[in-house]
C-alpha positions in Angstrom: 136.7 75.4 40.1 133.1 76.1 40.5 131.0 74.6 43.4 128.8 71.6 42.8 125.1 72.7 42.8 124.1 69.5 44.2 125.8 69.9 47.4 123.8 71.2 50.3 124.0 74.6 51.5 124.5 73.5 55.0 127.9 71.9 54.2 130.5 73.8 56.2 132.8 75.6 53.7 136.5 75.9 54.5 137.3 79.2 56.3 139.5 80.2 53.3 137.4 78.9 50.5 137.0 81.6 47.8 133.3 80.9 47.3 132.4 80.7 51.0 129.9 83.6 50.6 128.1 81.8 47.6 127.5 78.5 49.6 124.2 79.7 51.3 122.9 80.3 47.8 123.8 77.0 46.2 120.2 75.8 46.4 119.3 78.4 43.8 121.8 76.9 41.2 119.2 74.7 39.2 116.6 76.8 37.9 113.8 74.1 37.8 115.2 71.9 40.5 117.9 69.2 40.4 115.8 66.3 39.3 115.4 64.9 35.8 112.4 67.0 34.9 114.1 70.2 36.2 117.1 69.6 34.1 115.2 68.8 31.0 112.9 71.9 31.5 115.8 74.2 31.9 117.6 72.9 28.9 114.3 73.1 26.9 113.9 76.7 27.9 117.5 77.6 27.2 117.1 76.0 23.7 114.4 78.3 22.7 116.7 81.3 22.3 119.3 79.6 20.2 120.2 80.1 16.7 119.7 76.3 16.1 116.1 76.4 17.3 115.1 79.4 15.2 116.7 78.1 12.1 115.2 74.6 12.6 111.8 76.0 13.3 112.1 78.2 10.3 112.9 75.3 8.0 110.1 73.2 9.5 107.7 76.0 8.9 108.8 76.4 5.3 108.5 72.8 4.6 104.9 72.6 6.2 103.8 75.6 4.2 105.4 74.4 0.9 103.8 70.8 1.2 100.4 72.3 1.8 100.6 75.1 -0.8 101.9 72.8 -3.5 99.3 70.2 -2.7 101.7 67.4 -1.7 99.9 67.3 1.6 96.4 68.4 2.4 96.5 68.2 6.3 96.5 72.1 6.7 95.3 74.2 3.9 95.8 77.8 3.6 95.4 79.9 6.2 97.3 77.2 8.1 95.1 76.8 11.1 96.8 73.7 12.3 100.2 75.5 12.1 98.7 78.4 14.0 97.4 76.0 16.6 100.9 74.5 16.8 102.6 77.9 17.4 99.9 78.7 20.0 100.6 75.5 21.8 104.2 76.1 21.6 103.9 79.6 23.0 101.6 78.4 25.9 104.4 76.0 27.1 107.4 78.2 26.1 106.3 81.5 27.7 105.8 80.2 31.3 109.2 78.2 31.1 111.0 81.2 29.9 109.5 83.5 32.4 110.2 81.0 35.2 113.9 80.7 34.0 114.1 84.5 33.9 112.6 84.9 37.4 114.9 82.2 39.0 117.9 83.7 37.1 117.0 87.0 38.5 116.8 85.4 42.1 120.2 83.7 41.5 121.8 86.9 40.2 120.6 88.9 43.3 121.7 86.2 45.8 125.1 86.1 43.9 125.4 90.0 44.0 124.8 89.9 47.7 127.3 87.2 48.2 129.8 89.0 46.2 129.1 92.2 48.2 129.6 90.2 51.5 132.9 88.9 50.0 133.9 92.5 49.0 133.1 93.7 52.6 135.1 90.8 54.1 138.0 91.7 51.9 137.9 95.4 52.8 137.6 94.5 56.7 140.7 92.2 56.3 142.5 94.7 54.4 141.8 97.3 57.0 142.9 95.0 59.7 146.2 94.4 58.0 146.6 98.0 57.5 146.1 98.6 61.3 148.5 95.9 62.2 151.1 97.5 59.7 150.5 100.9 61.2 151.0 99.4 64.8 154.1 97.6 63.7 155.4 100.8 62.0 154.8 102.6 65.2 156.6 99.9 67.3 159.5 100.1 64.9 159.7 103.9 65.1 159.6 103.7 69.0 162.3 101.1 69.1 164.4 103.3 66.8 164.0 106.3 69.0 165.0 104.1 72.0 168.0 102.9 70.0 168.9 106.4 69.2 168.5 107.4 72.9 170.6 104.5 73.9 173.4 105.3 71.5 173.5 108.8 72.7 173.7 107.6 76.3 176.4 105.2 75.2 178.4 107.8 73.6 178.1 110.1 76.5 179.2 107.5 78.9 182.2 106.6 76.5 183.2 110.1 76.6 182.8 110.4 80.4 184.9 107.1 80.7 187.6 108.4 78.4 187.7 111.8 80.4 187.9 109.8 83.7 190.8 107.5 82.3 192.7 110.6 81.2 192.2 112.2 84.7 193.3 109.0 86.4 196.3 108.7 84.0 197.3 112.4 84.7 197.2 111.7 88.6 198.9 108.4 88.6 201.5 109.3 86.0 202.1 113.1 86.5 205.3 113.3 84.4 204.2 111.9 81.3 202.6 114.0 78.7 199.5 112.6 77.3 
């Protein structure tokens, strides 16, 4: 489940929310903004690198050149200056969109890397805390075991002493019986 990029970064995340370190960077999610134009500009910039775009452009250029070479159309004769102008116009719009998308993606990647590093640090800190708690509990258990061993030793010594005293009392109160 990924966070909704339209939510504000100021929304208080749940303490155990697994993306809580990414929340401050949610404003970086949409490359060109969250409005209609921003969404269309991003999808347009992403479309430039797809095989569909390259194949479609190649087919259109081939048709353009074929129509003008074979004389079926006379709007752009060889050396295809109008086609060259169309490519220049396309490059003039595509290059800034692609560069902007790359820059913003780099910003998002950097912010997410920092958030991931914070998350790893928090996990490491929590692990160390759990390890310290386990060590303290282990020390307490060892101390209790030592106390238990000592009490068992004392109980055995007292039991032996009571048994000896009982034997002495028995010998004094019943001198004729062998025991």
